[in-house]
C-alpha positions in Angstrom: 12.9 201.8 -37.3 12.8 203.7 -34.1 9.8 201.6 -32.8 11.6 198.4 -33.6 14.7 199.4 -31.7 12.6 200.6 -28.8 10.8 197.3 -28.6 14.1 195.4 -28.8 15.5 197.6 -26.0 12.5 196.8 -23.8 12.8 193.1 -24.5 16.5 193.1 -23.8 15.9 195.1 -20.6 13.5 192.4 -19.4 16.0 189.7 -20.3 18.7 191.5 -18.2 16.3 191.5 -15.2 15.7 187.8 -15.6 19.4 187.0 -16.1 20.3 189.0 -12.9 17.6 187.3 -10.9 18.7 183.9 -12.0 22.3 184.4 -10.8 23.1 182.6 -7.5 23.2 184.7 -4.4 26.6 185.7 -2.9 25.2 187.1 0.3 26.9 184.5 2.5 30.3 185.3 0.9 29.7 189.0 1.6 28.7 188.4 5.2 31.7 186.2 5.9 34.1 188.7 4.3 32.8 191.5 6.5 32.8 189.5 9.7 35.9 189.0 11.9 37.2 185.8 10.4 36.8 186.3 6.7 39.0 189.2 6.0 41.7 187.1 4.3 39.2 185.9 1.7 38.1 189.4 0.8 40.7 189.8 -2.0 40.9 186.2 -3.0 40.2 185.7 -6.7 38.3 182.7 -7.8 37.2 182.2 -11.4 33.5 181.6 -11.9 32.6 178.2 -13.4 29.6 176.4 -14.7 26.2 178.1 -14.4 27.7 181.2 -12.7 30.1 181.8 -15.6 27.4 181.4 -18.2 25.0 183.8 -16.4 27.8 186.4 -16.0 28.5 186.2 -19.7 24.9 186.4 -20.7 24.4 189.4 -18.4 27.4 191.2 -19.9 26.3 190.5 -23.5 22.8 191.6 -22.8 24.0 194.8 -21.1 26.3 195.6 -24.1 23.4 195.0 -26.5 21.1 197.2 -24.4 23.8 200.0 -24.4 24.2 199.8 -28.1 20.5 199.9 -28.7 20.3 203.0 -26.4 23.0 204.8 -28.5 21.2 203.8 -31.7 17.9 205.2 -30.3 19.6 208.5 -29.3 21.1 208.8 -32.8 17.8 208.1 -34.5 15.9 210.6 -32.3 18.4 213.3 -33.1 18.2 212.9 -36.9 
């Protein structure tokens, strides 16, 4: 059981890396927020839509699964 969970954790970890790498870059937003003219947009909230929203949800779900698998592995290794 331990080996199955460890293998699943490695696979989920690789999927997290892929999901993070697929997310669109927000570098331009960060640069404009830190430059002189973009200070007003720093705290503006804008809901993610489309592909960005899907990738954020996928990343959050994979992170939760990875965390739960980690806790299960700790429990199994201590018993």
